[in-house]
Structure formats: structure tokens, C-alpha cells
C-alpha positions in Angstrom: -42.5 130.3 -52.9 -40.2 129.3 -55.4 -40.6 132.4 -57.6 -40.0 134.7 -54.9 -36.6 133.3 -53.7 -35.6 133.5 -57.7 -36.3 136.9 -57.6 -34.9 137.7 -54.3 -31.7 135.9 -55.7 -31.7 137.7 -59.1 -32.0 140.9 -57.1 -29.5 140.1 -55.2 -27.2 139.3 -57.8 -27.9 142.8 -59.5 -26.8 144.5 -56.9 -23.6 142.9 -56.5 -22.7 143.5 -60.2 -23.8 147.2 -60.3 -20.7 148.2 -58.4 -18.4 146.5 -60.5 -20.4 148.1 -63.5 -20.3 151.6 -62.3 -16.5 151.1 -61.2 -15.9 150.3 -65.2 -18.2 153.1 -66.6 -16.1 155.5 -64.3 -12.7 154.3 -65.3 -13.7 154.2 -69.0 -14.9 157.8 -68.8 -11.9 158.9 -66.7 -9.5 157.4 -69.2 -11.1 159.4 -72.2 -11.2 162.3 -70.0 -7.0 162.0 -69.5 -6.5 161.6 -73.5 -8.4 164.5 -73.9 -6.7 166.6 -71.5 -3.1 165.2 -72.8 -3.9 166.1 -76.5 -5.4 169.6 -75.1 -1.8 170.4 -74.2 -0.1 168.6 -76.8 -2.7 170.7 -79.1 -1.6 174.2 -77.1 1.7 173.4 -77.6 1.6 173.1 -81.3 0.1 175.9 -81.8 1.9 178.5 -79.6 5.3 176.9 -80.0 5.2 176.3 -75.3 2.6 175.0 -73.2 0.5 176.8 -71.2 2.0 179.4 -68.6 5.7 178.3 -69.9 8.0 180.5 -68.6 11.1 178.6 -68.3 13.2 175.5 -70.2 14.9 173.7 -67.8 12.4 171.4 -66.0 9.4 169.8 -66.4 6.5 171.4 -64.9 3.4 169.8 -63.0 0.6 172.5 -63.0 -0.4 172.6 -59.0 -2.6 174.7 -56.8 -3.6 177.9 -58.8 -2.2 176.9 -61.9 -4.4 174.2 -62.7 -7.6 176.0 -62.8 -5.3 178.4 -65.3 -4.6 175.3 -67.2 -8.1 174.3 -67.7 -9.6 178.2 -68.4 -7.0 178.5 -71.1 -7.6 175.1 -72.8 -11.1 176.2 -73.1 -10.4 179.1 -75.1 -9.9 181.7 -72.3 -7.1 184.3 -72.6 -5.4 186.6 -69.7 -2.4 187.4 -68.4 -0.2 184.4 -67.1 3.2 184.7 -66.5 3.9 187.7 -68.3 2.3 186.8 -71.3 -1.5 186.7 -73.1 -2.5 182.3 -72.3 -4.6 182.1 -75.5 -4.7 185.4 -77.5 -6.2 183.4 -80.2 -8.9 182.3 -77.9 -8.8 178.7 -79.5 -10.7 175.9 -77.7 -8.7 172.8 -77.1 -10.5 171.4 -74.4 -14.2 171.3 -73.8 -16.4 169.8 -71.4 -20.2 169.6 -69.6 -20.2 171.4 -66.2 -21.3 167.9 -64.3 -17.8 167.4 -63.3 -17.0 170.8 -62.4 -16.6 170.5 -58.3 -19.1 172.5 -56.9 -18.9 172.2 -53.0 -15.6 171.3 -50.8 -16.0 167.5 -50.2 -12.1 166.4 -49.0 -11.3 165.4 -52.1 -8.2 167.3 -54.4 -10.2 169.3 -57.0 -11.4 172.5 -55.4 -14.9 174.2 -56.0 -14.9 175.5 -59.5 -12.0 173.2 -61.2 -13.1 170.2 -63.3 -13.0 166.7 -61.9 -12.5 163.1 -62.7 -15.7 160.8 -61.8 -14.6 161.1 -57.8 -14.2 164.9 -57.5 -10.2 164.9 -57.7 -8.2 166.8 -59.6 -6.4 165.8 -62.8 -2.7 165.7 -62.3 -0.8 167.7 -65.8 2.8 168.0 -66.5 4.5 169.0 -69.4 7.9 168.4 -70.5 9.1 172.4 -70.6 12.6 171.6 -70.7 11.9 169.5 -74.2 13.6 166.1 -73.5 10.6 164.1 -74.5 10.4 162.7 -71.2 8.4 163.3 -68.0 10.7 163.1 -64.9 9.8 160.0 -62.4 8.9 162.4 -59.3 6.6 164.3 -61.3 4.6 161.8 -62.9 3.8 159.7 -60.3 7.1 158.0 -59.6 7.2 156.7 -63.7 9.6 158.2 -65.6 7.4 159.0 -68.9 8.7 158.8 -72.8 6.3 161.8 -73.8 5.9 165.4 -73.6 2.8 165.2 -71.6 1.6 163.3 -68.6 -1.8 163.2 -67.3 -3.3 160.7 -64.3 -6.2 160.5 -62.1 -5.5 159.0 -58.4 -9.0 156.9 -58.6 -12.0 157.0 -56.0 -9.6 156.4 -53.2 -7.3 159.8 -54.1 -4.2 157.6 -53.3 -1.1 159.5 -54.3 0.8 156.1 -54.8 0.7 154.8 -57.8 -0.6 151.1 -57.8 -0.6 149.1 -61.2 -2.5 146.6 -60.5 -5.3 149.3 -59.1 -7.3 149.7 -62.5 -8.7 152.9 -61.3 -5.1 154.9 -61.5 -5.5 155.8 -64.6 -2.6 156.9 -66.5 -2.1 158.7 -69.6 1.0 156.5 -70.4 -0.4 153.4 -69.8 -2.0 150.9 -71.8 -5.4 150.0 -69.6 -7.2 151.3 -72.2 -6.3 148.5 -74.5 -7.1 146.0 -72.0 -10.8 147.3 -71.5 -11.8 147.9 -74.8 -10.6 144.1 -75.0 -13.2 143.2 -72.5 -10.7 142.2 -69.8 -13.0 142.5 -66.3 -11.5 145.1 -64.0 
């Protein structure tokens, strides 16, 4: 009898710990993807002297709507006309990912079918510093001014567009959440 109760208690404790472990794994994976996407945009800029699809230098630019799949395809090595010029004439691959994060069915999340999505099925938000001032404007960077040329973020499993600094699933390329995770802090 005692063994059965102990087994049931251990099973219950394990089931309670599993969501936290899964969430920590998802957060870690998305943090890595955010940094990979940010670095891919930076590398493109270094090679071509402008950002993917860039047509002006007056404002920062958020890749939304139909531009998001163009951005990802360009960074994955595709070359096609985009805003009057070839998107990646050298066919350089800056971004590579397996297909398990490509949305296959509509589900009410922010990523559309065929788009690269975070672990929760949402599109990564990407803003580039088209005006070259080294800062991403606060309204474009999820309400926070960012001292960088590229800002990338995920809204997390709830896909709330309002940033919450206390929510560890709101992953931003300009925050230090990764350091805390590496140092073993709990989410």
C-alpha cells in the first residue's frame, strides 16, 4: 500500500514538473532562434551594405505581412526581385532551420501557413535600423527603445503584443534573459 501511494505521489510530482521543464526548453529554443535570426539580418547587412528589401534610409522598418516570408526566404539563400532589386544575388545562406517550425495549418497564431514560427506557432517580429542611427524606435521594438541595429522578439505562448518584462516567455533579442537561464535561475 505504501509503495502504491509513493508511486502515485512521485507520478503526481513528475506531472507537475513536466510543464515547467517543457516551458524552459521552449524558452531556451526560442531564445536561440531569436539570436540566430538577428545575426542573420546583421550578416546580410554586412555583405550587401543594406538590409533585406531596404528602399529608404529615413525610418526603422518592421518586416510585417508579406515581407516576413520574403525576409526569411532571402536569409535562407533565395534570390528574387524585392522592391526593385535582387534580394540575395550571391545566394548566401544566412539562416537555416529544420522544417518542424514551419507553420502547416492555420491556428489563430500570428504566423501564417508556410512561415517560420516560434515554438508556440507565432511569427518572430523583426525590425531593422534602416535610418542607421543605431537605435530601434520604441513603438517598433515592442515599446522599448533598443540600442542595436536589429531587434527580434517572440510574444511567447500567449502571443500578447504588449511586452511584459516579468514574463520569461516574452523573449527579446535586447534583453539579458539568456544569462539568467544559463546561470540556472528558475523561470
